[in-house]
VEXSE-92482 format. One line per field, with one value per atom (N, C-alpha, C): chain; x, y, z; atom name; residue in one letter. Coordinates in Angstrom, 2 decimals, always signed. Each point is the difference from the previous one (the first is absolute). Layout:
# residues N
chaine = [A;...]
px = [X;...]
py = [Y;...]
pz = [Z;...]
atome = [CA;...]
residu = [a;...]
# end
This chain:
# residues 161
chaine = [A;A;A;A;A;A;A;A;A;A;A;A;A;A;A;A;A;A;A;A;A;A;A;A;A;A;A;A;A;A;A;A;A;A;A;A;A;A;A;A;A;A;A;A;A;A;A;A;A;A;A;A;A;A;A;A;A;A;A;A;A;A;A;A;A;A;A;A;A;A;A;A;A;A;A;A;A;A;A;A;A;A;A;A;A;A;A;A;A;A;A;A;A;A;A;A;A;A;A;A;A;A;A;A;A;A;A;A;A;A;A;A;A;A;A;A;A;A;A;A;A;A;A;A;A;A;A;A;A;A;A;A;A;A;A;A;A;A;A;A;A;A;A;A;A;A;A;A;A;A;A;A;A;A;A;A;A;A;A;A;A;A;A;A;A;A;A;A;A;A;A;A;A;A;A;A;A;A;A;A;A;A;A;A;A;A;A;A;A;A;A;A;A;A;A;A;A;A;A;A;A;A;A;A;A;A;A;A;A;A;A;A;A;A;A;A;A;A;A;A;A;A;A;A;A;A;A;A;A;A;A;A;A;A;A;A;A;A;A;A;A;A;A;A;A;A;A;A;A;A;A;A;A;A;A;A;A;A;A;A;A;A;A;A;A;A;A;A;A;A;A;A;A;A;A;A;A;A;A;A;A;A;A;A;A;A;A;A;A;A;A;A;A;A;A;A;A;A;A;A;A;A;A;A;A;A;A;A;A;A;A;A;A;A;A;A;A;A;A;A;A;A;A;A;A;A;A;A;A;A;A;A;A;A;A;A;A;A;A;A;A;A;A;A;A;A;A;A;A;A;A;A;A;A;A;A;A;A;A;A;A;A;A;A;A;A;A;A;A;A;A;A;A;A;A;A;A;A;A;A;A;A;A;A;A;A;A;A;A;A;A;A;A;A;A;A;A;A;A;A;A;A;A;A;A;A;A;A;A;A;A;A;A;A;A;A;A;A;A;A;A;A;A;A;A;A;A;A;A;A;A;A;A;A;A;A;A;A;A;A;A;A;A;A;A;A;A;A;A;A;A;A;A;A;A;A;A;A;A;A;A;A;A;A;A;A;A;A;A;A;A;A;A;A;A;A;A;A;A;A;A;A;A]
px = [+17.86;-1.27;+0.24;-0.44;+0.12;-1.17;+0.25;-1.04;-0.99;-1.27;-1.08;-0.96;-0.22;-0.86;-1.41;-0.45;-1.35;-0.14;+1.11;-0.07;-0.40;+0.25;-0.30;-1.33;-0.35;-1.12;-1.20;+0.21;-1.09;-0.72;-1.15;-0.81;-0.44;-0.33;-0.42;+1.12;+1.22;+1.16;+0.21;-0.04;+0.23;-1.16;-1.23;-1.14;+0.15;+0.49;+0.20;+1.06;+1.09;+1.02;-0.58;-0.81;-0.63;-0.99;-0.76;-0.99;+0.69;+1.12;+0.74;+0.97;+0.04;+0.93;+1.44;+0.34;+1.33;+0.82;-0.43;+0.76;+1.14;+1.22;+1.16;+0.18;+0.72;+0.31;+0.79;+0.88;+0.79;-0.90;-0.94;-0.91;-0.86;-0.49;-0.81;+0.81;+1.25;+0.84;+0.11;+0.24;+0.15;-1.29;-1.15;-1.28;-0.08;+0.32;-0.01;+0.95;+1.19;+0.99;-0.53;-0.59;-0.52;-1.09;-0.90;-1.06;+0.60;+0.95;+0.60;+0.77;+0.72;+0.73;-0.98;-1.08;-0.99;-0.61;-0.39;-0.61;+0.97;+1.22;+0.96;+0.40;+0.03;+0.28;-1.08;-1.25;-1.11;+0.11;+0.19;+0.11;+1.23;+1.08;+1.19;-0.26;-0.65;-0.33;-0.88;-0.95;-0.87;+0.82;+0.92;+0.79;+0.96;+0.44;+1.01;-0.59;-1.31;-0.60;+0.53;+0.57;+0.67;-0.92;-1.27;-0.92;-0.48;+0.36;-0.41;-1.50;-0.67;-1.44;-0.73;-0.59;-0.68;-1.41;-0.40;-1.35;-1.07;-1.18;-1.10;-0.29;-0.01;-0.30;+1.04;+1.25;+1.06;-0.13;-0.25;-0.18;-1.23;-1.09;-1.23;+0.23;+0.72;+0.32;+0.84;+0.98;+0.85;-0.80;-0.86;-0.82;-1.02;-0.58;-0.96;+0.69;+1.20;+0.76;+0.35;+0.38;+0.28;-1.25;-1.16;-1.25;-0.30;+0.27;-0.21;+0.87;+1.27;+0.88;-0.54;-0.40;-0.46;-1.24;-0.93;-1.22;+0.17;+0.98;+0.16;+0.56;+0.87;+0.59;-1.03;-0.89;-1.05;-0.93;-0.32;-0.84;+0.65;+1.29;+0.70;+0.16;+0.24;+0.07;-1.32;-1.10;-1.33;-0.19;+0.41;-0.12;+0.81;+1.06;+0.84;-0.57;-1.13;-0.62;+0.08;+0.55;+0.10;+0.84;-0.44;+0.78;+0.11;-0.97;+0.04;+0.85;+0.40;+0.80;+1.41;+0.75;+1.38;+0.89;+1.26;+1.05;-0.35;-0.57;-0.37;+1.19;+1.07;+1.14;+0.65;+0.28;+0.55;-0.94;-1.28;-0.96;-0.08;-0.10;-0.12;+1.19;+1.19;+1.19;+0.16;-0.22;+0.18;-1.02;-1.26;-1.03;+0.15;+0.49;+0.22;+0.98;+1.01;+0.97;-0.61;-0.56;-0.48;-1.20;-0.89;-1.14;+0.45;+0.79;+0.41;+0.78;+0.89;+0.77;-0.93;-1.03;-0.93;-0.74;-0.45;-0.71;+0.94;+1.26;+0.96;+0.17;+0.08;+0.08;-1.26;-1.16;-1.27;-0.01;+0.52;+0.03;+0.88;+1.13;+0.89;-0.69;-0.61;-0.72;-1.15;-0.69;-1.12;+0.44;+1.09;+0.52;+0.38;+0.64;+0.38;-1.25;-1.04;-1.25;-0.66;+0.02;-0.58;+0.78;+1.32;+0.83;-0.35;-0.17;-0.35;-1.42;-0.93;-1.42;-0.20;+0.80;-0.16;+1.06;+0.64;+1.02;-0.62;+0.71;-0.48;-0.83;-0.36;-0.73;+0.97;-0.54;+0.86;+0.72;+1.07;+0.75;-0.91;-0.87;-0.91;-0.97;-0.57;-0.91;+0.73;+1.19;+0.82;+0.32;+0.37;+0.32;-1.17;-1.18;-1.19;-0.35;+0.13;-0.28;+0.90;+1.28;+0.97;-0.27;-0.27;-0.25;-1.24;-1.08;-1.24;+0.22;+0.65;+0.29;+0.90;+1.02;+0.95;-0.73;-0.86;-0.72;-0.96;-0.70;-0.92;+0.75;+1.13;+0.80;+0.56;+0.39;+0.50;-1.10;-1.20;-1.12;-0.28;+0.07;-0.18;+1.10;+1.22;+1.10;-0.31;-0.46;-0.33;-1.15;-1.00;-1.13;+0.49;+0.90;+0.47;+0.85;+0.83;+0.77;-0.97;-1.05;-1.03;-0.69;-0.27;-0.61;+0.86;+1.30;+0.90;+0.15;+0.06;+0.07;-1.24;-1.16;-1.25;-0.04;+0.47;-0.02;+0.92;+1.16;+0.88;-0.64;-0.66;-0.67;-1.13;-0.80;-1.12;+0.51;+1.10;+0.58;+0.43;+0.60;+0.44;-1.19;-1.10;-1.20;-0.58;+0.00;-0.54;+0.82;+1.31;+0.84;-0.10;-0.46;-0.14;-1.34;-0.93;-1.33;-0.02]
py = [-9.13;+0.36;+1.06;-0.28;+1.00;+0.97;+1.24;+1.02;-0.14;+0.08;-0.03;+1.11;+0.94;+1.15;-0.41;-1.18;-0.44;-0.21;-0.26;-0.13;+1.32;+1.11;+1.31;+0.55;-0.26;+0.71;-0.89;-1.27;-0.84;-0.76;+0.51;-0.67;-1.38;-0.11;-1.29;-1.03;+0.39;-0.89;-0.46;+0.95;-0.33;-0.84;+0.32;-0.83;-1.43;-0.17;-1.35;-0.74;+0.68;-0.64;-0.35;+0.90;-0.27;-1.16;-0.02;-1.07;-1.37;-0.04;-1.27;-0.22;+0.95;-0.07;-0.13;+0.82;-0.04;+1.25;+0.81;+1.21;-0.42;+0.23;-0.46;+0.82;-0.55;+0.71;+1.28;-0.06;+1.18;+1.13;-0.32;+1.03;+0.53;-0.90;+0.44;+0.93;-0.33;+0.87;+1.39;+0.06;+1.31;+0.79;-0.65;+0.71;+0.57;-0.82;+0.45;+1.18;-0.12;+1.06;+1.29;-0.09;+1.19;+0.67;-0.78;+0.58;+0.70;-0.63;+0.61;+1.28;-0.01;+1.20;+1.14;-0.29;+1.05;+0.53;-0.88;+0.43;+0.87;-0.46;+0.77;+1.30;+0.00;+1.22;+1.05;-0.42;+0.93;+0.55;-0.88;+0.47;+0.90;-0.29;+0.83;+1.38;+0.02;+1.28;+0.85;-0.63;+0.72;+0.53;-0.81;+0.38;+1.15;+0.14;+1.02;+1.30;+0.11;+1.27;+1.08;+1.07;+0.99;+0.81;+0.12;+0.81;-0.80;+0.42;-0.77;+0.11;+1.00;+0.13;-0.60;-1.16;-0.71;+0.57;+0.40;+0.53;-1.07;+0.45;-0.91;-0.97;+0.49;-0.88;-1.10;+0.30;-1.01;-1.04;+0.47;-0.94;-0.87;+0.61;-0.76;-1.04;+0.40;-0.94;-1.16;+0.29;-1.08;-0.99;+0.53;-0.89;-0.76;+0.64;-0.70;-1.10;+0.28;-1.02;-1.17;+0.32;-1.04;-0.87;+0.64;-0.74;-0.91;+0.49;-0.83;-1.25;+0.16;-1.16;-0.97;+0.54;-0.85;-0.80;+0.63;-0.70;-0.83;+0.34;-0.73;-1.41;-0.17;-1.33;-1.06;+0.24;-0.99;-0.20;+1.08;-0.10;-0.91;+0.21;-0.80;-1.45;-0.18;-1.35;-0.73;+0.68;-0.57;-0.34;+0.89;-0.24;-1.21;-0.30;-1.16;-1.29;+0.08;-1.20;-0.05;+1.04;+0.03;-1.16;-0.61;-1.11;-1.21;-0.15;-1.13;+0.32;+1.25;+0.39;-0.55;+0.18;-0.44;+1.01;+0.00;+0.83;+1.49;+0.47;+1.41;+0.91;-0.20;+0.91;-0.03;-1.16;+0.03;+0.69;-0.27;+0.64;+1.49;+0.38;+1.42;+0.80;-0.44;+0.76;+0.05;-1.13;-0.05;+0.87;-0.10;+0.82;+1.46;+0.27;+1.37;+0.71;-0.71;+0.60;+0.17;-1.07;+0.09;+0.93;+0.00;+0.93;+1.37;+0.02;+1.24;+0.93;-0.53;+0.87;+0.80;-0.67;+0.67;+1.12;-0.27;+1.02;+1.10;-0.34;+1.03;+1.01;-0.50;+0.89;+0.86;-0.63;+0.75;+1.06;-0.34;+0.96;+1.21;-0.25;+1.10;+0.90;-0.63;+0.78;+0.77;-0.63;+0.64;+1.22;-0.13;+1.13;+1.14;-0.32;+1.04;+0.69;-0.78;+0.58;+0.90;-0.43;+0.82;+1.30;-0.08;+1.21;+0.97;-0.52;+0.86;+0.54;-0.88;+0.40;+1.03;-0.09;+0.90;+1.10;+0.24;+1.06;+1.32;+0.71;+1.29;-0.10;-1.21;-0.19;+0.00;+0.04;-0.01;-1.34;+0.02;-1.24;-1.02;+0.48;-0.90;-0.69;+0.75;-0.58;-1.01;+0.36;-0.92;-1.26;+0.18;-1.15;-0.94;+0.55;-0.85;-0.70;+0.71;-0.61;-1.18;+0.18;-1.09;-1.17;+0.28;-1.06;-0.81;+0.68;-0.71;-0.87;+0.55;-0.80;-1.18;+0.22;-1.05;-1.13;+0.37;-1.02;-0.80;+0.67;-0.72;-0.99;+0.42;-0.91;-1.15;+0.28;-1.05;-1.04;+0.48;-0.92;-0.83;+0.61;-0.75;-1.05;+0.32;-0.97;-1.21;+0.25;-1.10;-0.83;+0.67;-0.72;-0.90;+0.50;-0.78;-1.19;+0.20;-1.13;-1.04;+0.46;-0.90;-0.77;+0.65;-0.66;-1.18;+0.25;-1.06;-1.11;+0.36;-1.03;-0.88;+0.62;-0.77;-0.92;+0.49;-0.84;-1.21;+0.19;-1.14;-0.97;+0.54;-0.82;-0.80;+0.66;-0.68;-1.10;+0.26;-1.02;-1.22;+0.23;-1.11;-0.84;+0.66;-0.71;-0.82;+0.56;-0.70;-1.25;+0.05;-1.15;-1.11;+0.31;-1.04;-0.69;+0.53;-0.63;-1.11]
pz = [+1.17;-0.58;-1.07;-1.22;-1.05;+0.09;-0.39;+0.10;-1.15;+0.33;-0.98;+0.39;-0.90;+0.32;+0.42;-0.38;+0.36;+1.51;+0.70;+1.46;+0.66;-0.67;+0.56;-0.51;-1.24;-0.60;-0.35;-0.28;-0.50;+1.12;+0.38;+1.01;-0.49;-1.28;-0.57;+0.12;-0.33;+0.10;+1.44;+0.94;+1.41;+0.54;-0.38;+0.43;-0.49;-1.23;-0.53;+0.83;+0.36;+0.85;+1.37;+0.56;+1.30;-0.11;-1.07;-0.22;-0.03;-0.68;-0.14;+1.15;+0.96;+1.13;-0.47;-1.00;-0.61;+0.29;+0.93;+0.33;+0.92;-0.45;+0.77;+1.27;+0.95;+1.24;-0.31;-1.00;-0.36;-0.50;-0.88;-0.51;+1.14;+0.84;+1.14;+0.89;+0.25;+0.81;-0.63;-1.32;-0.63;+0.02;-0.08;+0.17;+1.42;+0.97;+1.39;+0.18;-0.53;+0.10;-0.64;-1.17;-0.68;+0.82;+0.57;+0.84;+1.20;+0.66;+1.19;-0.36;-1.11;-0.42;-0.25;-0.70;-0.30;+1.29;+0.91;+1.26;+0.79;+0.15;+0.78;-0.71;-1.31;-0.74;+0.28;-0.04;+0.28;+1.41;+0.98;+1.38;+0.21;-0.70;+0.11;-0.61;-1.15;-0.63;+0.91;+0.66;+0.93;+1.18;+0.48;+1.18;-0.28;-1.24;-0.29;-0.55;+0.00;-0.41;+0.93;-0.55;+0.85;+0.90;-0.31;+0.80;+1.21;+1.23;+1.18;+0.31;-0.55;+0.22;-1.19;+0.23;-1.07;-0.15;-1.21;-0.20;+0.29;+0.35;+0.32;-1.13;-1.24;-1.13;-0.13;+0.30;-0.09;+1.10;+1.23;+1.11;-0.22;-0.45;-0.26;-1.10;-1.02;-1.09;+0.47;+0.85;+0.53;+0.84;+0.88;+0.83;-0.83;-1.01;-0.87;-0.79;-0.49;-0.73;+0.91;+1.22;+0.99;+0.22;+0.13;+0.19;-1.20;-1.19;-1.20;+0.09;+0.40;+0.15;+1.06;+1.13;+1.11;-0.41;-0.69;-0.39;-1.27;-0.82;-1.25;+0.19;+0.96;+0.17;+0.39;+0.98;+0.27;-1.20;-0.71;-1.20;-1.04;-0.25;-0.99;+0.47;+1.28;+0.56;-0.24;+0.24;-0.24;-1.49;-0.89;-1.44;-0.44;+0.72;-0.32;+0.60;+0.66;+0.58;+1.50;+0.62;+1.46;+0.51;+1.11;+0.57;-0.94;-0.90;-0.94;-1.23;-0.16;-1.16;+0.10;-1.07;+0.02;-0.68;+0.37;-0.59;+0.05;+1.10;+0.06;-0.21;+0.75;-0.12;-1.38;-0.57;-1.36;-0.99;+0.12;-0.91;+0.26;+1.27;+0.35;-0.50;+0.32;-0.39;-1.52;-0.66;-1.45;-0.72;+0.40;-0.63;+0.39;+1.19;+0.44;-0.94;-0.44;-0.92;-1.39;-0.58;-1.39;-0.14;+0.97;-0.03;+0.51;+1.05;+0.63;-0.89;-0.86;-0.89;-0.90;-0.50;-0.92;+0.72;+1.21;+0.75;+0.50;+0.22;+0.40;-1.14;-1.22;-1.16;-0.07;+0.25;-0.01;+1.10;+1.19;+1.10;-0.33;-0.61;-0.37;-1.03;-1.01;-1.02;+0.63;+0.93;+0.68;+0.80;+0.73;+0.77;-0.94;-1.11;-0.97;-0.56;-0.30;-0.50;+1.05;+1.25;+1.08;+0.13;-0.09;+0.10;-1.13;-1.21;-1.13;+0.16;+0.37;+0.14;+1.11;+1.05;+1.14;+0.04;-1.13;-0.07;+0.44;+0.83;+0.49;+1.27;+0.41;+1.24;+1.17;+1.20;+1.19;+0.14;+0.78;+0.26;+0.69;+0.87;+0.71;-0.98;-0.92;-1.00;-0.86;-0.43;-0.79;+0.80;+1.27;+0.85;+0.17;+0.32;+0.15;-1.31;-1.13;-1.30;-0.29;+0.27;-0.23;+0.93;+1.27;+0.97;-0.37;-0.37;-0.36;-1.23;-1.01;-1.20;+0.30;+0.81;+0.38;+0.73;+0.95;+0.77;-0.87;-0.90;-0.89;-0.88;-0.51;-0.84;+0.84;+1.22;+0.89;+0.27;+0.25;+0.24;-1.25;-1.18;-1.25;-0.18;+0.41;-0.06;+0.87;+1.22;+0.92;-0.59;-0.53;-0.60;-1.14;-0.85;-1.14;+0.45;+1.00;+0.54;+0.56;+0.71;+0.52;-1.11;-1.11;-1.16;-0.46;-0.13;-0.46;+1.05;+1.28;+1.05;-0.03;-0.14;-0.03;-1.22;-1.15;-1.19;+0.17;+0.63;+0.28;+0.99;+1.01;+1.00;-0.64;-0.84;-0.68;-0.93;-0.70;-0.87;+0.80;+1.16;+0.85;+0.47;+0.34;+0.44;-1.14;-1.22;-1.17;-0.34;+0.17;-0.34;+1.04;+1.21;+1.03;-0.06;-0.80;-0.09;-1.02]
atome = [N;CA;C;N;CA;C;N;CA;C;N;CA;C;N;CA;C;N;CA;C;N;CA;C;N;CA;C;N;CA;C;N;CA;C;N;CA;C;N;CA;C;N;CA;C;N;CA;C;N;CA;C;N;CA;C;N;CA;C;N;CA;C;N;CA;C;N;CA;C;N;CA;C;N;CA;C;N;CA;C;N;CA;C;N;CA;C;N;CA;C;N;CA;C;N;CA;C;N;CA;C;N;CA;C;N;CA;C;N;CA;C;N;CA;C;N;CA;C;N;CA;C;N;CA;C;N;CA;C;N;CA;C;N;CA;C;N;CA;C;N;CA;C;N;CA;C;N;CA;C;N;CA;C;N;CA;C;N;CA;C;N;CA;C;N;CA;C;N;CA;C;N;CA;C;N;CA;C;N;CA;C;N;CA;C;N;CA;C;N;CA;C;N;CA;C;N;CA;C;N;CA;C;N;CA;C;N;CA;C;N;CA;C;N;CA;C;N;CA;C;N;CA;C;N;CA;C;N;CA;C;N;CA;C;N;CA;C;N;CA;C;N;CA;C;N;CA;C;N;CA;C;N;CA;C;N;CA;C;N;CA;C;N;CA;C;N;CA;C;N;CA;C;N;CA;C;N;CA;C;N;CA;C;N;CA;C;N;CA;C;N;CA;C;N;CA;C;N;CA;C;N;CA;C;N;CA;C;N;CA;C;N;CA;C;N;CA;C;N;CA;C;N;CA;C;N;CA;C;N;CA;C;N;CA;C;N;CA;C;N;CA;C;N;CA;C;N;CA;C;N;CA;C;N;CA;C;N;CA;C;N;CA;C;N;CA;C;N;CA;C;N;CA;C;N;CA;C;N;CA;C;N;CA;C;N;CA;C;N;CA;C;N;CA;C;N;CA;C;N;CA;C;N;CA;C;N;CA;C;N;CA;C;N;CA;C;N;CA;C;N;CA;C;N;CA;C;N;CA;C;N;CA;C;N;CA;C;N;CA;C;N;CA;C;N;CA;C;N;CA;C;N;CA;C;N;CA;C;N;CA;C;N;CA;C;N;CA;C;N;CA;C;N;CA;C;N;CA;C;N;CA;C;N;CA;C;N;CA;C;N;CA;C;N;CA;C;N;CA;C;N;CA;C;N;CA;C;N;CA;C;N;CA;C;N;CA;C;N;CA;C;N;CA;C;N;CA;C;N;CA;C;N;CA;C;N;CA;C;N;CA;C;N;CA;C;N;CA;C;N;CA;C;N;CA;C;N;CA;C;N;CA;C]
residu = [m;m;m;s;s;s;f;f;f;n;n;n;h;h;h;r;r;r;y;y;y;i;i;i;w;w;w;s;s;s;t;t;t;t;t;t;f;f;f;v;v;v;k;k;k;d;d;d;l;l;l;l;l;l;r;r;r;r;r;r;e;e;e;c;c;c;l;l;l;s;s;s;e;e;e;a;a;a;v;v;v;f;f;f;f;f;f;w;w;w;y;y;y;f;f;f;f;f;f;a;a;a;v;v;v;m;m;m;v;v;v;i;i;i;v;v;v;f;f;f;l;l;l;v;v;v;f;f;f;t;t;t;m;m;m;i;i;i;a;a;a;v;v;v;i;i;i;p;p;p;n;n;n;p;p;p;q;q;q;v;v;v;p;p;p;l;l;l;w;w;w;s;s;s;a;a;a;a;a;a;g;g;g;s;s;s;w;w;w;a;a;a;d;d;d;f;f;f;a;a;a;v;v;v;y;y;y;v;v;v;f;f;f;s;s;s;l;l;l;p;p;p;y;y;y;l;l;l;y;y;y;h;h;h;k;k;k;n;n;n;g;g;g;g;g;g;p;p;p;a;a;a;g;g;g;k;k;k;q;q;q;f;f;f;l;l;l;p;p;p;r;r;r;y;y;y;f;f;f;s;s;s;l;l;l;n;n;n;i;i;i;t;t;t;v;v;v;g;g;g;w;w;w;k;k;k;f;f;f;m;m;m;v;v;v;a;a;a;m;m;m;i;i;i;a;a;a;e;e;e;v;v;v;l;l;l;l;l;l;v;v;v;v;v;v;v;v;v;a;a;a;l;l;l;a;a;a;g;g;g;q;q;q;s;s;s;e;e;e;e;e;e;t;t;t;l;l;l;g;g;g;w;w;w;g;g;g;c;c;c;i;i;i;i;i;i;g;g;g;w;w;w;l;l;l;l;l;l;t;t;t;h;h;h;i;i;i;l;l;l;t;t;t;i;i;i;w;w;w;r;r;r;i;i;i;g;g;g;f;f;f;h;h;h;l;l;l;k;k;k;s;s;s;l;l;l;c;c;c;d;d;d;e;e;e;a;a;a;v;v;v;q;q;q;t;t;t;t;t;t;k;k;k]
# end
């Protein structure tokens, strides 16, 4: 498989491949691999924080993020057509990368803006600010992936009529 930057950044390109069912097993594997690396990297970073006493804002943020993940998967499954949908995992992983990269950049920028905006505030205020911004952006990411899943599902329904 030759590398094409559109596999990483272009949601339109990936949606077209998904629409035509032309996403190869190799590309699908690399999307899966990228998602797993990112997930495990995040959990590893959390695990290696040197302070054994986790502040309330950090624990609350971790549990809230976990809840977003738990509720987002059924939501996205529903957006893909639920039991009548098709190719949920290939669509989910592929769109997660192409949409997710963009929101990851937004999350990093958002955290930097919060740090600048809350300069001089307590660590707790800064922590809550970052967590709230992070969660809102995460929810927007899930919503956008759901938008693309629904559009693919609707296109499939239209072609069968």
